[in-house]
N, C-alpha and C positions, 0 to 999 in steps of 0.2 A: 504493500499500499504506499502510495506516495503521499507524504505530508504536505499541507498547504503551506506551512511556515516553519523555518528554523530560526530560533531566537538565539542569537550569539551574544554572549555577555563576556567581555574581556575584563579581567580583574588583576589587580596587583596590590598586595598587602592591605586590603580593606575588607576583612572578614565580616564585620558588622554591617557595612553598606551592602555587601554581596547578599548576606542573608536577608536583609530587608527587600532587596530588589527581587530575590527569588520567591520570597513570601508574597509580593504583589503578583508575581507570575502565577503562583498557585491559586490565587483568587480570581484568575480570569474567568469569564463566563464558560462553564463547561459545555454549553451547546454551541460554542463558537467554532471557528476553524481548527482543523487538527494542527498540531504543532509539536515541536521538540524543543528542549532547551540545551544549548551547548555552552559550557563555561570553559573559558580558557584562562588558566592560571599562568600569567606571564612572568614566571620566575619568582614568585613571592618568597621572601626569606623564610617565612613560616608557611609551607604549602597548605593550600586549601584543604580543609578537613571535611570530606564528604559526609561524614556522620553528622556534622552540625548543620548540614544544609537541607532545606525543605524540598520535597518533591523529587520525582524522577528526573535525572539529567545525565548528560554525557560530560565528563571532566576531562579535559586535556591539560597537560603540563608542557611547558616549554622554557628554555632559558629566556631570561629577560631580554626582550627585543623591541618592546614598546607596543602600544595599543594597536597600531596598524598591523603589525606582524601577527599579534594575537587574533585580531579580526580575521586575517587571511587564513590562519591555521584553523579557526572555527569554521570558516567557509568550506575549507577543503574536506571537512568531515561531515558537513551538514547533509541532511536528506530531504529537506523541503524544497518545494517549487520556488519558493520566495525566501530570501535571507533578510532577517531583521537584525540590525546592530543596535545594541542597547548597552549604555554604560552601567557600571555596577552600582552607582549611586542614584540611578533613576528608580522611580516608582511609577507603576502604570495603573490606570483605573480599570475596573472590571470589564468594561466595554472596548478596551483599547484594541484587541485584536480583531474583534468584530468590525470596528470602525476602519481599522487598517485594511481588512479584507474588502470592505465596501469601496474604499478609495482605489485599491489595486484593480478591482473589477471595472471601475469607472474610467480608469486611466491605464489600460494594459501596456505592458512594456515600458513603463515609466518608473523613475525613482520616485518614492514617496517619502517626504520628510514630515515627521511629526513635531508638533509644538513641544517646547520644553519650558518649564518654569522653575525658577530658582527657589529652592526650599530653604536656603540659608541667607535670607534677606539681610540679616545683621552682620554677615561676613563680608567685609569690604571687597575682597578678591572675587568672591562669588557674585556680588552685585555688579562689579565692573565687568566681569565676564559676561553675565546676562545682558548688561546694557550694550556691550559690543555686538553680541549675537543678534539682539533685537534690531540694532541699527543695520547690520548686514542683511538680515532678512528683509527689512523695510526697503533698503536701497537697491538690493539685487534681485528681488523677487516681484517687483511691481509688474503686473501683467502677466508675467510668465516666470515660474519658479526656476532659478539657476543656481541657487546656493542652499545647501543643506549641511547641518552638523551631523557628525557620524554617531552622535549618542542617541539618535532615535530616527533611524533610517531604514528603508525597505527597498530592496532591489529584486528583480526577478519578474517573471511572466505570470 
């Protein structure tokens, strides 16, 4: 059976954030599209402990090479028709995958980028990053989307 989505989560030395991210994935609508979760541990000094993680998932480990390399490693092992890249500090709402599936069907063969919202509004660095992303989305996506961040991105047919 071909899965609709492979959700690829790259992580490095953030076990609490990863656990919360995976918990939000466990709460996805069970009647939504079929999916798998692929976690890539990008050489964390303390390897990811699968016993402490919620839900069924595929865990891959690699020497530290950065988020891009970890995402590529996850993509190589993925079984889904569509690849979704999600950062380990992201939390998704229950209807996230249903809405993503709807957008993919409406725009076949297109990259789909999801909105992100900074949950650390009191953190100056997080606030600055969110401001820059918001400005780039506004400036580069007027009329036709041409810019997406890789922390909430879907590719595939």
